[in-house]
C-alpha positions as CSV (number, residue, x, y, z in Angstrom):
1,M,93.7,120.7,140.4
2,L,97.7,120.9,140.5
3,K,97.6,122.2,144.2
4,A,95.2,119.4,145.2
5,L,97.1,116.8,143.6
6,I,100.5,117.9,145.3
7,G,98.9,117.9,148.6
8,R,97.7,114.2,148.1
9,L,100.9,113.1,147.1
10,L,102.4,114.5,150.0
11,G,100.0,113.3,152.2
12,R,98.7,116.6,153.2
13,P,95.3,118.4,152.9
14,A,94.8,120.2,149.4
15,L,97.5,123.1,149.4
16,P,95.9,126.6,149.7
17,D,93.7,128.0,146.9
18,R,95.9,130.9,146.4
19,L,99.2,128.6,145.8
20,S,101.1,130.1,142.5
21,Y,102.8,128.6,140.0
22,E,106.3,129.7,141.6
23,A,104.9,127.9,144.7
24,A,103.9,124.8,143.1
25,R,107.4,124.7,141.7
26,E,109.0,125.0,145.2
27,A,107.1,122.0,146.5
28,L,108.1,120.2,143.3
29,E,111.7,121.0,144.0
30,R,111.5,120.2,147.5
31,H,109.8,116.5,147.1
32,S,111.5,115.9,143.7
33,A,111.6,112.0,143.8
34,R,108.1,110.3,144.4
35,L,106.2,113.4,143.4
36,H,108.3,114.0,140.4
37,R,107.6,110.5,138.7
38,D,104.2,110.5,139.4
39,L,103.4,114.0,137.9
40,A,105.8,113.3,135.0
41,A,103.6,110.3,133.9
42,R,100.2,112.0,134.4
43,E,97.9,113.0,131.6
44,G,96.3,116.6,132.2
45,V,99.1,117.8,134.4
46,E,100.1,121.7,133.6
47,P,102.2,122.1,130.7
48,E,104.5,124.4,132.6
49,I,104.9,121.5,135.2
50,L,105.8,119.1,132.7
51,Y,108.3,121.6,131.0
52,F,110.0,122.1,134.4
53,L,110.2,118.3,134.9
54,A,111.8,117.8,131.2
55,G,114.8,119.3,132.9
56,D,115.1,116.9,135.9
57,R,118.2,115.4,137.0
58,D,116.8,111.9,137.1
59,P,116.6,110.2,133.6
60,E,113.5,107.9,134.5
61,I,111.5,111.4,135.3
62,R,112.3,112.6,131.8
63,R,111.3,109.2,130.3
64,R,108.0,109.6,131.6
65,V,107.6,113.2,130.4
66,A,109.0,112.1,127.0
67,A,106.2,109.6,126.7
68,N,103.2,111.7,128.5
69,P,101.0,112.7,125.7
70,S,100.2,116.0,127.7
71,T,103.6,117.3,127.5
72,P,103.9,120.3,125.6
73,A,105.4,120.5,122.0
74,K,108.3,122.9,123.5
75,A,109.1,120.3,126.2
76,D,109.3,117.5,123.5
77,R,111.7,119.8,121.4
78,R,113.9,120.1,124.4
79,L,113.8,116.4,125.1
80,A,114.8,115.6,121.4
81,D,118.4,116.8,122.6
82,D,118.4,114.7,125.9
83,P,121.5,113.0,126.5
84,D,119.9,109.8,127.8
85,D,119.2,107.3,124.8
86,G,115.9,105.9,126.6
87,V,114.6,109.4,126.9
88,R,114.9,110.2,123.2
89,E,113.5,106.4,122.4
90,E,110.3,107.3,124.4
91,L,109.9,110.4,122.6
92,A,110.3,109.1,119.4
93,R,107.7,106.4,119.9
94,K,105.2,109.3,121.0
95,I,105.9,111.9,118.3
96,A,105.7,108.6,115.7
97,R,101.9,108.2,117.3
98,L,101.2,111.9,116.4
99,V,102.5,112.0,112.8
100,P,98.8,111.0,111.3
101,D,97.5,113.9,113.0
102,L,100.0,116.7,112.6
103,D,97.8,118.5,110.1
104,A,95.0,118.8,112.6
105,A,97.1,120.5,115.2
106,A,95.3,123.5,116.6
107,H,98.2,125.9,116.1
108,A,100.8,126.2,113.5
109,R,103.4,126.9,116.2
110,I,102.5,123.4,117.7
111,R,102.9,121.5,114.5
112,D,105.8,123.4,113.7
113,L,107.6,122.3,117.1
114,A,106.5,118.7,116.3
115,I,108.3,118.9,113.0
116,E,111.5,120.2,114.3
117,T,111.5,117.5,117.0
118,L,111.2,115.1,114.1
119,R,113.9,116.4,112.4
120,R,116.1,116.2,115.5
121,L,115.2,112.6,115.9
122,A,115.9,111.8,112.2
123,R,119.3,112.9,113.1
124,D,119.6,111.2,116.3
125,Q,122.9,109.1,116.7
126,L,121.1,106.1,117.7
127,P,120.1,103.8,114.9
128,R,117.1,102.5,117.2
129,V,115.6,106.1,117.3
130,R,115.9,107.0,113.8
131,A,114.4,103.7,113.0
132,I,111.3,104.6,115.2
133,V,110.9,107.9,113.0
134,A,111.3,105.9,109.7
135,E,108.7,103.6,110.6
136,A,106.5,106.4,111.6
137,V,106.9,108.6,108.4
138,K,107.5,105.9,105.8
139,S,103.9,106.4,104.3
140,A,103.0,109.9,105.5
141,A,102.5,112.5,103.1
142,N,102.2,115.5,105.5
143,I,105.9,115.3,106.4
144,P,108.6,117.7,105.1
145,H,110.5,116.2,101.8
146,D,113.8,117.1,103.4
147,L,113.3,115.0,106.8
148,V,112.1,111.9,104.3
149,R,115.1,112.3,102.0
150,R,117.2,112.3,105.0
151,L,116.1,109.0,106.2
152,A,115.9,107.6,102.8
153,L,119.8,108.3,102.5
154,D,120.3,107.2,106.1
155,E,123.6,105.2,106.4
156,D,121.7,102.3,108.2
157,D,120.3,100.3,105.3
158,R,117.5,99.0,107.8
159,I,116.3,102.6,108.2
160,A,116.6,103.6,104.4
161,C,115.0,100.8,102.9
162,A,111.7,101.2,104.9
163,V,111.4,104.9,103.6
164,V,112.9,104.1,100.3
165,E,110.2,101.4,99.4
166,Y,107.0,103.3,100.6
167,S,107.2,107.3,101.0
168,P,105.0,108.9,98.5
169,L,107.4,111.9,98.8
170,L,110.4,110.9,97.1
171,N,110.6,112.0,93.7
172,D,112.3,110.5,90.7
173,A,115.5,112.6,91.2
174,D,115.7,111.4,94.6
175,L,115.2,107.8,93.6
176,K,117.8,107.9,91.1
177,E,120.1,109.4,93.6
178,I,119.4,106.7,96.0
179,V,120.2,104.2,93.2
180,D,123.6,105.8,92.1
181,L,124.7,105.9,96.0
182,A,123.3,102.4,96.9
183,R,126.1,100.3,98.0
184,V,124.1,97.1,99.0
185,S,121.4,94.9,97.1
186,E,118.8,95.7,99.6
187,R,118.6,99.5,99.0
188,L,118.3,98.9,95.2
189,T,115.5,96.3,95.7
190,A,113.9,98.6,98.0
191,V,113.7,101.2,95.1
192,A,112.6,98.3,92.4
193,R,109.6,97.2,94.8
194,R,108.1,100.9,94.7
195,R,104.6,101.1,93.3
196,G,104.1,103.1,90.1
197,L,108.0,103.3,89.4
198,S,108.7,105.6,86.3
199,A,110.6,104.5,83.4
200,A,113.5,106.7,84.0
201,V,114.2,105.1,87.5
202,C,113.7,101.6,86.4
203,E,116.4,102.3,83.6
204,A,118.5,103.4,86.4
205,V,117.9,100.2,88.3
206,I,118.7,98.1,85.5
207,A,122.1,100.0,84.7
208,R,123.2,98.7,88.3
209,A,123.0,95.1,86.9
210,D,121.9,94.0,90.5
211,I,120.3,90.5,90.1
212,G,118.1,90.5,93.0
213,A,117.0,94.2,92.4
214,V,116.3,93.7,88.8
215,A,114.2,90.3,89.7
216,A,112.1,92.7,92.1
217,L,111.6,95.1,89.2
218,I,110.6,92.6,86.9
219,A,108.2,91.1,89.5
220,N,106.8,94.6,90.2
221,E,103.8,95.0,87.9
222,T,103.3,98.4,88.5
223,A,106.8,99.3,87.2
224,E,107.0,100.8,83.7
225,I,109.9,99.0,82.2
226,G,109.9,100.7,78.6
227,D,110.7,98.5,75.5
228,R,114.5,99.6,75.6
229,A,114.9,98.4,79.3
230,L,113.0,95.2,78.5
231,E,115.6,94.6,75.9
232,T,118.5,95.0,78.1
233,I,117.0,92.7,80.2
234,L,116.1,90.1,77.9
235,A,119.9,90.2,76.5
236,K,120.9,89.0,79.8
237,A,118.2,86.8,81.2
238,A,119.1,83.7,79.5
239,E,121.8,83.4,81.9
240,I,120.3,84.6,85.0
241,E,117.9,82.1,86.3
242,A,116.6,84.2,89.1
243,W,114.8,86.5,86.4
244,H,113.0,83.4,84.7
245,T,110.0,83.3,86.7
246,P,109.3,87.1,87.2
247,L,109.9,87.4,83.4
248,A,107.5,84.5,82.4
249,M,104.7,85.9,84.5
250,R,105.2,89.5,84.0
251,P,101.6,90.6,82.5
252,N,101.1,92.8,79.4
253,L,104.2,91.4,77.2
254,S,103.8,91.0,73.5
255,E,103.7,87.7,71.8
256,R,106.8,88.3,70.5
257,V,108.7,88.7,73.7
258,L,106.5,86.0,75.2
259,R,108.3,83.5,72.4
260,R,111.6,85.1,73.1
261,I,111.3,84.3,76.9
262,A,110.1,80.7,76.0
263,G,113.3,80.2,74.2
264,F,115.3,80.0,77.4
265,V,113.0,79.3,80.4
266,S,112.2,75.9,81.7
267,S,109.0,74.0,80.0
268,A,107.2,74.1,83.5
269,L,107.2,77.8,83.2
270,I,106.4,77.8,79.3
271,E,103.3,75.8,80.5
272,R,102.6,78.8,83.2
273,M,102.9,81.1,80.5
274,A,100.5,79.4,78.1
275,A,98.0,79.3,80.7
276,R,98.1,83.3,81.1
277,P,94.9,85.0,81.3
278,G,94.2,87.0,78.2
279,L,96.4,85.3,76.1
280,D,94.8,84.2,72.8
281,D,94.5,80.6,71.4
282,A,97.2,80.8,68.7
283,A,99.8,82.1,71.2
284,A,99.1,79.8,73.8
285,S,99.3,77.0,71.1
286,A,102.6,78.5,70.0
287,L,103.9,78.4,73.4
288,K,102.9,74.9,74.3
289,A,104.4,73.7,71.1
290,A,107.7,75.5,72.3
291,A,107.1,73.7,75.5
292,R,107.1,70.0,73.8
C-alpha cells in the first residue's frame, strides 16, 4: 500500500513490489515537501513512516503527524517534547479524544506510552496545552492520581478549577491541601461546588472565610455541612447578605435553624422558606408570623 501511494504521489507507476522500508524511507527523504505533508495526514499509513515523519524539520508536517490518529504511541511520546507549540497543541487535542478508551488499549505498553504522553503534556510550559489536558481528564476515573493532582495544583487557576471541581480521583487530603494553598476565591469555590463534599473539607473551606466560596458551599445540597460548621456560618451570616438566599433555601435544616435564619433574612425570603416542601404547618405558620 505504501509503495503504491508513494508512486501515485510522485506521479509514477507503483514502485516495485520488493521495495524495502529503507527504500521507502529514501523516497520520503528525496521528496520531503508534498509527499511528507500528504503522508503525515493520512490515516492507515505504516507506523514506521509516521514515526519517521515525527522528526521532520517542517513543523507543519509534525503537526499533521501529531493530529493523525494512526500515529503510533511511541511517536506521540516523541512529539510531546516538540519545540513547536502548535505540534503539542494538536497532540493534546488528539490524546484528549483517546482518554475515555485508554483502558481498552490492546497492549499495556501502548496505554503506558499514552499516559506518559499525557503526563508530559500536563507539565507543558504552554497553558493552552495544559488546559486541553485538564478538560479531557477532569471527569475521568482511568487516569493516574498523580497526573490529576498536578493539574489540580496548576499555577493557572482556570486549569486547576476545571479539575478541582469535577475529578473523582481527588481525595480529602488533596482537597484540604488545595484549600490551604488557594490564593484566589475561584479555586476555593471550585472545591465548594464539588458533589458529595465531606464534612472535613467543608470545615476547611469555611475556615478560609471566603464569602463567595462559603456561599457556593451552602448552595451545594450534596455538601455535608455538619452542625459545628453550620454554627460557624450562622454566627456570621446576619452581616453577609450573599449567604442569605442559599441558607434560606438549603434543604434538611431543623426548625430551630430555620427560625434563626428567619431572624435576619428579608421577609420575601421568609415567605419562600415557609413554602418549602416538607415543612409542617406549625413551622410554616411560625415562619410566616416572623415575616409579618
